[in-house]
C-alpha positions as CSV (number, residue, x, y, z in Angstrom):
1,M,29.9,84.2,52.3
2,Y,29.0,81.3,49.8
3,D,28.0,78.6,52.5
4,V,30.4,76.1,50.7
5,S,33.5,75.8,52.5
6,I,35.6,75.5,49.6
7,L,34.2,78.9,48.0
8,D,34.5,80.6,51.2
9,D,38.1,79.6,51.4
10,I,38.7,80.6,47.7
11,H,37.3,84.1,48.5
12,N,39.3,84.5,51.9
13,F,42.5,83.5,50.5
14,F,42.6,83.4,46.8
15,P,40.1,86.3,45.7
16,A,41.6,86.9,42.4
17,F,40.3,83.6,41.2
18,L,36.8,84.6,41.7
19,Y,37.1,88.2,41.0
20,D,40.0,88.8,38.6
21,Q,40.3,86.1,36.4
22,A,41.8,88.2,33.5
23,R,44.8,88.8,35.5
24,F,45.9,84.9,34.8
25,T,46.8,84.4,31.1
26,N,48.9,81.1,31.9
27,M,49.7,78.6,34.7
28,P,53.0,80.3,35.7
29,D,50.7,83.2,36.6
30,V,48.5,81.0,38.6
31,F,51.3,79.4,40.5
32,A,53.0,82.8,41.3
33,Y,49.6,84.4,42.8
34,V,49.2,81.0,45.0
35,N,52.8,81.4,46.0
36,Q,52.0,85.0,46.9
37,Q,49.1,84.5,48.9
38,M,50.4,81.5,50.7
39,D,53.3,83.6,51.9
40,N,50.7,86.5,52.7
41,H,48.8,84.4,55.0
42,F,50.5,81.2,56.2
43,N,54.0,82.3,56.3
44,I,54.5,83.2,59.9
45,F,58.3,85.0,59.1
46,N,57.1,87.1,56.4
47,R,54.0,87.7,58.2
48,A,56.1,89.0,61.3
49,Q,58.3,90.8,59.2
50,R,55.5,92.6,57.4
51,E,53.9,93.6,61.1
52,Y,57.2,94.6,62.1
53,N,58.0,97.1,59.4
54,Q,54.5,98.5,59.6
55,R,54.5,99.4,63.1
56,N,58.2,100.6,62.8
57,V,58.4,101.2,66.6
58,R,62.0,102.5,67.8
59,V,62.5,102.3,71.3
60,S,66.1,103.0,71.5
61,T,66.9,106.7,70.9
62,A,70.5,105.7,69.7
63,P,70.7,106.0,65.8
64,S,70.1,102.5,64.3
65,I,71.4,101.0,60.9
66,P,68.3,99.3,59.1
67,I,69.2,95.7,58.6
68,P,67.2,94.1,55.9
69,L,65.5,91.0,56.8
70,S,64.9,89.4,53.8
71,R,64.9,85.6,53.5
72,T,67.9,84.6,51.7
73,P,68.3,80.4,50.8
74,L,71.6,79.5,52.1
75,R,72.5,75.9,50.6
76,R,74.4,73.3,53.3
77,A,74.8,69.9,52.6
78,G,72.1,69.6,50.1
79,S,69.4,71.4,52.1
80,I,68.0,74.6,52.0
81,D,67.8,76.4,55.1
82,M,65.8,79.8,55.5
83,L,67.6,82.5,57.5
84,P,67.8,86.4,57.3
85,G,70.2,88.1,54.9
86,G,73.4,89.3,56.3
87,T,76.2,88.7,58.4
88,M,76.1,87.2,62.1
89,S,76.7,90.4,63.5
90,E,73.8,91.9,61.5
91,L,71.3,89.3,62.4
92,F,72.7,89.5,66.0
93,A,72.2,93.2,65.8
94,S,68.7,92.7,64.3
95,I,67.7,90.2,67.3
96,M,68.6,92.7,69.7
97,E,66.7,95.3,68.0
98,L,63.7,93.1,68.4
99,S,64.2,92.1,71.6
100,T,64.2,96.0,72.9
101,L,60.5,95.8,71.2
102,A,59.2,93.2,73.9
103,P,57.9,95.9,76.2
104,T,55.2,97.4,73.6
105,Q,54.0,94.1,72.5
106,Q,52.1,91.7,74.3
107,V,54.3,89.1,76.0
108,M,52.9,85.8,76.9
109,E,54.2,84.6,80.8
110,P,54.0,81.0,81.7
111,V,51.1,79.9,83.8
112,I,51.9,78.1,86.9
113,V,49.2,75.3,87.4
114,R,48.8,74.3,90.9
115,P,46.2,72.2,92.9
116,T,43.9,74.2,95.2
117,P,44.0,73.3,99.3
118,A,40.7,71.4,98.9
119,Q,42.3,68.9,96.2
120,I,45.5,68.8,98.2
121,T,43.3,67.5,101.0
122,Q,41.3,65.0,99.2
123,A,44.1,63.4,97.4
124,T,46.6,63.2,100.1
125,T,46.5,62.1,103.7
126,L,48.5,63.4,106.5
127,H,50.5,61.2,109.4
128,T,53.3,61.8,111.9
129,S,56.1,59.7,112.1
130,I,56.0,57.6,115.0
131,I,59.2,55.6,114.0
132,S,61.9,56.2,111.6
133,E,60.6,55.0,108.2
134,N,63.5,53.7,106.9
135,E,61.7,52.3,103.7
136,T,62.7,55.1,101.5
137,N,63.8,58.8,101.8
138,C,61.7,61.9,100.7
139,S,62.3,61.6,96.9
140,I,62.1,65.6,97.0
141,C,65.0,66.6,99.6
142,Q,66.5,63.0,99.6
143,E,66.5,63.0,103.6
144,A,65.4,60.3,105.5
145,Y,62.3,60.7,107.5
146,A,62.5,61.3,111.1
147,V,60.5,60.5,114.0
148,G,58.0,63.3,114.8
149,Q,58.0,64.5,111.3
150,T,54.5,65.4,109.2
151,I,54.7,62.9,106.2
152,R,51.9,63.4,103.4
153,T,51.0,60.3,101.3
154,I,49.3,60.7,97.9
155,N,46.2,58.2,98.1
156,H,46.5,57.2,94.7
157,C,50.1,56.1,94.3
158,S,50.9,55.6,98.1
159,H,54.2,57.9,97.5
160,K,55.4,59.7,100.8
161,F,57.1,63.0,101.3
162,H,58.1,65.5,104.0
163,K,54.9,67.6,104.0
164,E,56.9,70.6,103.9
165,C,58.6,69.3,100.8
166,V,55.6,68.2,98.7
167,D,53.4,71.2,99.9
168,T,56.2,73.4,98.2
169,W,56.0,71.1,95.4
170,F,52.5,71.5,94.9
171,G,52.5,75.3,95.0
172,R,53.8,75.1,91.1
173,N,53.0,71.6,90.1
174,V,50.1,69.3,90.0
175,H,51.8,66.1,89.7
176,C,53.4,63.6,92.2
177,P,57.0,64.2,92.1
178,D,57.7,60.2,91.4
179,C,55.1,58.7,89.2
180,R,53.7,62.2,87.8
181,Y,50.0,61.0,88.7
182,D,47.6,64.2,88.5
183,I,46.3,64.7,92.1
184,R,43.4,66.8,90.6
185,G,41.9,63.2,89.2
186,S,41.3,62.0,93.0
């Protein structure tokens, strides 16, 4: 808005400094306002609590007892831990209540990163074991290589595996099982 980053930040996060200066009669007023704005914009716990309270979604038809989620500082061994107020059973009940809301919210799921068949072909070499390769075992299944088995070798690091074992591994991973080399870099 102002094309000056500090003024834009003040406008976005502390607008009363620019537009309502009469509000501040002393330094404690300024500090209280800054604290409030920091809580509103940067305190993840308070923001999530406000959003939850605004939605006030009830999935369960069973009657529920409202559990205050106000932050209460608890002193332990000279440190301050910020935990929701109440007993452990109330805390557990509130966590369980929040977990029932998951279907109505966007849930992030893990993403499996796997190499493409072309990347596997480019980064590895296949060969059939003619003699028993007794130098090592397949580090995935821990079985010895037998005559006639198909062995896949990663070109960059020369680590060998049973083809079936390493192909299953590459179905959910892009790294060499031994040295963690990313085969997509080949």
